[in-house]
C-alpha positions in Angstrom: 38.7 144.9 98.9 36.8 142.0 97.2 40.0 140.8 95.6 41.7 140.8 99.0 38.8 138.7 100.5 39.0 136.3 97.6 42.8 135.9 97.9 42.5 135.3 101.7 39.7 132.9 101.2 41.6 130.9 98.6 44.7 130.9 100.7 42.8 129.7 103.8 41.1 127.0 101.8 44.4 126.0 100.3 45.9 125.5 103.7 43.0 123.5 105.0 42.9 121.4 101.8 46.6 120.7 101.9 46.4 119.5 105.5 43.3 117.4 105.0 44.7 115.8 101.9 47.5 114.1 103.8 46.3 110.6 104.6 48.2 108.0 106.5 50.4 106.2 104.0 49.3 108.0 100.9 51.8 109.4 98.4 52.0 112.9 100.1 52.5 111.3 103.5 55.2 109.0 102.2 57.1 111.9 100.6 57.0 113.7 103.9 58.1 110.5 105.6 61.1 110.3 103.3 62.1 113.8 104.2 61.7 112.9 107.9 63.9 109.8 107.4 66.7 112.2 106.3 66.3 114.2 109.5 66.5 111.1 111.8 70.0 110.3 112.9 69.1 106.7 113.9 68.1 106.0 110.3 70.6 107.9 108.2 73.6 106.9 110.4 72.7 103.5 111.9 71.5 102.1 108.5 74.5 103.3 106.5 76.0 99.8 106.2 72.6 98.2 105.5 72.0 100.7 102.6 75.2 99.6 100.8 73.8 96.1 99.9 71.5 97.0 97.0 71.5 93.8 95.0 72.7 95.6 91.9 70.3 98.6 92.2 71.2 102.1 93.4 68.9 101.8 96.4 67.1 99.6 98.9 63.3 99.4 98.9 61.0 99.4 102.0 57.4 98.9 101.0 54.4 99.2 103.4 50.6 99.4 103.4 47.5 99.4 105.5 45.4 96.3 105.4 42.3 98.3 106.3 42.6 100.4 103.1 42.7 98.0 100.2 45.9 96.2 100.6 48.9 95.8 98.4 47.5 97.8 95.5 47.7 100.9 97.8 51.3 100.2 98.9 53.8 103.0 99.2 57.6 102.7 99.4 60.8 104.4 100.3 64.0 104.1 98.3 67.1 104.3 100.5 70.4 105.0 98.9 74.0 104.9 100.3 75.4 108.5 99.9 78.3 110.0 101.6 78.4 107.3 104.2 74.7 107.6 105.1 71.4 105.9 104.4 69.5 108.6 102.5 65.9 108.5 101.4 65.8 109.5 97.8 62.1 108.6 97.0 58.9 108.3 99.0 55.7 107.6 97.1 53.6 105.1 95.3 55.1 101.6 95.1 57.0 101.3 91.8 59.9 98.8 92.3 59.4 95.3 91.1 61.1 93.6 94.1 61.2 95.4 97.5 63.7 94.4 100.1 61.1 94.6 102.8 57.3 94.5 102.7 55.4 95.4 105.9 51.7 95.6 106.4 49.3 95.7 109.3 45.9 96.8 110.4 45.4 100.5 111.3 45.1 99.5 115.0 48.4 97.8 114.9 50.2 100.5 112.9 49.0 103.0 115.5 50.2 100.8 118.3 53.6 100.4 116.7 53.8 104.2 116.0 53.1 104.7 119.7 56.1 102.6 120.7 54.1 99.6 121.9 56.8 97.1 120.9 56.6 94.5 123.7 59.5 92.9 125.6 62.7 93.3 123.6 60.7 94.5 120.6 59.2 91.0 120.1 55.7 92.4 119.8 56.6 94.1 116.5 56.5 91.0 114.4 53.2 89.9 116.0 51.6 93.2 115.1 52.6 93.3 111.5 53.2 91.0 108.6 56.8 91.2 107.4 58.4 89.9 104.3 62.2 90.2 103.8 65.2 89.2 105.8 64.2 88.9 109.4 67.9 88.6 110.2 68.6 92.0 108.7 65.6 93.5 110.5 66.7 92.1 113.9 70.3 93.3 113.3 68.9 96.8 112.8 66.2 96.8 115.5 67.1 100.2 117.0 66.7 101.9 113.6 63.6 99.9 112.8 62.0 101.2 116.0 62.9 104.8 115.0 61.2 104.1 111.6 58.0 103.0 113.4 58.0 105.9 115.9 58.4 108.3 112.9 55.0 107.1 111.6 53.1 109.4 114.0 55.3 112.4 113.4 53.7 113.4 110.1 50.3 115.2 110.5 47.7 113.1 108.8 44.2 111.8 108.8 43.3 108.1 109.0 41.1 108.3 105.9 42.0 105.7 103.4 44.1 107.0 100.5 
């Protein structure tokens, strides 16, 4: 009986700990976000051609971070590879690549606004709510997929505690 209570208590604590440990844009969140990318047709299909141009690497890099939580030293990133005619996320976690293709950062208020689809007229509000480094031309050509990326931000259960 005592063993059963201890196992159930440990199991319950494990579930609560696992959920509470997922913080917006931490490594666990970013891994889950990578998995969600692969389940989002607008990303895997619409970015297939974009994912081919890897500048000599096997993948493209999208790096992002929260300004309210320490900045670039807390950045996370996705590695997107062209596989079987699709843009597939092969890595989500701590920023490791020397030169990302895109770097995006914003305040928590603005990340939340973008995740809620508050893009402004023709999506023009996106660039006013976040700082963006990389080819703006590429981003504009892929605006539909980029919006799907932003809307996915809220689809992972998380806390707003800093990582």
